[in-house]
N, C-alpha and C positions, 0 to 999 in steps of 0.2 A: 060450764060446758064449753066455753068458749077458750079456757085458760090451756096452754100448751100441755099436751100428755102429760110431757116429766113432770109439770107441776101437780099434775092430777092425781098422778101415782107415788108421787113423793108423800112419806110418812113421816109422821113427827114423834119426836121422840118421848118413851111415856109422859117425862116430867111435862114435858108444853103440851101434850092432851089436857094435862087436868086444868091445862090455864082457863083463863074466861077469857072472852073474848078481847075484852078491853088489854087485859095482858099480853095477849100473843101480840095485839096493835102495837102496844108498845114496846114489847120485848122484838118484835121486828126493825120499827122504826130505829131501836138504839142499835140494833146490829148495822141496818144502814148506813147510819149516821156516825157510829163511833170512830174513834182512830185507827181501831185495827182496819177494818172497812176500807177506809181513805187509804190508810198503808198498803194493801192490799191492793186497791186499784192503782193507787201510785208505783205501786212495783209491776205490776202488768202491762201498765202504760210506759213506764219503761225498760221494761223488755219486749214489750213491742217497738218500740222507737230503736232499741239498740239493735233487734231483730231487723228492722227494714234498714237504718243505718249499716249493718252489716252487709245485706243483699245488695244495697245502694252503690257501696265502696267493691264489692263484690263485683258485681257487675262492671263497673266502670274500669276494676282493675282487668276485667278478663275482653272487654270492651278495647282497653288502653294497649295489651298484650297482641289482641287481633289487629288492631291501628297498626303497632308496632312491626309485627309480623307483615301484614300487608304493605307496608311502606318499605320493610327491606325487600320483600319480592319485587316491587314495582321498581326499585331502586336498582337492583339486579339485571328486570327485564329491561330497564331503559340501557344500563350499562351493556346488557348482550346484546339489544338491537344495533346501541353507537359500536360495538366493535364486529356485528354482523356487517354494518355499512360498512365500516373502514376496509373491511376484509375485501368485499367486495369490487369498492374503490381500487382496491391492491390490485384484486385479480385480475379487474378491466384494463389498468393500465398497463399491467405485467402481460395482459394478452395483447394490448395495443403494441406493446413495446417489440414485445418477441415474436407475435407472430403477424399482427395486421400490417405492422410498418413496414416488415423485410415481405411480405406477400404484395404492397401496394411497388414497392420498389423493386421485387421480382419484376412483376408485369410493366413498369415503367422502362428497367431493362430490356421487356423483349420486344417492347415497341422500337426502342433505340439499338437494337441488336447489338447490345452490350453486354459483356460478363455479368454474373450477380454480384452483388455484394456479399460478402461472409458476416451477416450481423443477426440477431434473432437469436431461438433456441436452438440448443446443438444439433436437435433434428433438420431445421430447416438449414445450419451452415452446413451440415452433413449432405445435404441436398444443394445447397449451391455450390460446392468444391466438387460434387459431382458432374453438377450441369456446367460448370465452368471446363473443367476439365473434356468433358464430351465435345463440348462448345469451340475449345482451343483446339482439338484432333479434328472437328468438322471443320474451322477453318482453315487450317494448315491442306487438309484434303481438299477442301472448295479453291486453296491458291492454286496447290498442285494442279487441280482438273482445270483451271482458267489457265494456268499456264502452258499445260500440255495442249488445251485450245486453241490458243492465241498464238504460239510457237512452234517454228519447225524443229521437229526433232532431232535433223543431223547438225545444224548449225547455230541453235538454240536465238536464231533472229525471228521478228515476229511473221506469222504467215500471209498467206495473201489473201483470208478470211479478216485479219487484223488491217490489212494493208487498205484494202476496200472500205473497211469502217475510217481509218483515218483521212483517207484521200477525202471522203464523202464529207468529214466533219470541217478539213481545209478549204474544200472546193466551195462549200454552202457559207463559209465566215469570211470574215474582214482579214485577217492575217496574211500578210505576204509568204510565201512559200516556196519554193523551188521542187518541181520534180523530177527526180533523177532515176534514169533507166540504166543497168550494166547486163552486161551479158559478157561470162565468160569466152574468151578468143579461142577455136579450133578446140573447144572441151568435147565434140563426139571425138575427134580424132585421139586426144587425150585417153578417153573409155576405152575404145577400142583397141589402144595401142597397149597400154597397163594397166587395165582392166577397171572396173568400177571400184573399189576400192581405193586407187589411187585420185581417181575422178573424186571420190570425197573428200579426201585430204585437201584437194585443192580448193574443194569449197569451203570447207574449215576454214584454210589459211584465207580465202576472202574474205569471207565473214570476220574472220578475226582482226585483219587490216582496216576493214571497214569500219567496226565499233571502235578502234582505237582511235581511229582517223578521225570521222564526223563525232559530232558532240553528242553527250549523253541525253540532250533533248531533241537531236533527231530521231527520225521512225526510221529504223533501217531493216527490211523486209527480204523474206526470200519468198520469190512468187512463182517460181518453176525450176525444173531440174537446175540449170545454169544462170537461171534469172533473179534478180534482184531487184528491189525500188527503194528506194531514199526520200521519204518525204521530210526535208529540209526546211524549218521553219524560223521563221522573222527574217526571210533571205531575199532580198529584190535584184533585180537585172543589173544593176550597179557594181555588186558583188561577185560577179562571174566568175571574175580572176581566182576567188578564192576556192571554189571547187574547182576548178581548172589544176591549180597547185596541189589540190589532195589527192585527185584521181593520177596527176603524173608520179606523185610519190607512192601511190599504191601500185603502181605499172611498174615502176623502177624496181621495187622489192618483189613482185611474183614475177617479173622478168627474167632475175638474175636466178631464178630456178635454186634449190639445194639441192644436197642427197636423196630427202625425202621425197621431190615430187619434181619434174619438169617446169623449165619455166611457161609461163603462160603470162597472158596480159587481159584487160578488161577493155570495153567496147562499151561509151556511154555518152546517153542522149540525154540533154536538160532542157526544162521546159519551166519560165517563171508565170506566176502568177501575175504578174505584172507587163507581160509581152506583151510586143504590138503586133497587130493582127493575128490574134488568136483563132485555134480553128475550133474545131466542133467540141473538145475536152482538152483539157492540160494532161493528160496521158498518152493521150494520141498524139499531139503535137511533140510529147517527150522520144514518145516511138519512133514519130518521123525523124526526129534530131539522132535517135541512134541508130537507125535503119542510113542514115547519110556514114556515119562512121563506118559501120560496116562492109559498105559497099567502096569506101576509099580506104580501106587497106589497114583498116582495123586499129587496135591499138591507139585511142584516142578518147577527145571529148568532144561532143558538138552540142552546138545551144538552139534552139530555136530560132529562126529568123536571122540566123548567121550565114548562112547559105540560102538566101531565099531562091534564089534561081536553079538552085540543085532540089530545093525542096518542092518546088513546085510544080 
């Protein structure tokens, strides 16, 4: 009853049923121990081994192919990551060169008040070109506005506002200079007789002569209707003769007159920054010297301190 069911249900052949127990045992022993059984057992064992070996080889092949596929995918992934990193670095360098550096340069140019360098990406280059064009146009406009604000419209000399700024700088500085005040003699008579157009022509001629006679470093200004002022820089009282000569030459030219305008002259008063016994300020001292000339015949040049008894 303890035998497996497959054995219990097995039926022997008729000839085996006829055998006695001893004969059945002998036949069974013969079956188990004969060569056919051993060959069958060996064949089964061999087949099982070959099957196992086949399975093992197939498994190894599958693993090898999987490992190869994984290695190939990993290599491709590494290459892809490497290419991505290179592209990102290239992109960063391109962005820095084409966008960041130009923007930094533009910011520096704005702080320095300069035009933009035309560098970087095409869009930024177009921006730089447009900005530079607008900048230059604005600069020209500002120059024109400054010129108009600082200069007299009729004679193109510096105006009174500019004169006061220049005089303040030199009065508070240490460089020697001469303050020269000039009036056109009988200018009201010329205006009343010949008209304002002729008066304007005389003022333009006087301004032109002053610019040609004095140095380019001197400040020549129109401070009133027929009043002019000159701040002659790097000038000391021992060089007064040079001013007298310049005024004399201008008066010779103006007094001759031409067909275009009647003869006129200039009255001139001069005060030096190194003058002796200075008054309240150099402008008033020069005006005092001018007043002396106008009270003594006009058409001439007087220096502060030259006629002390008259000035006092």
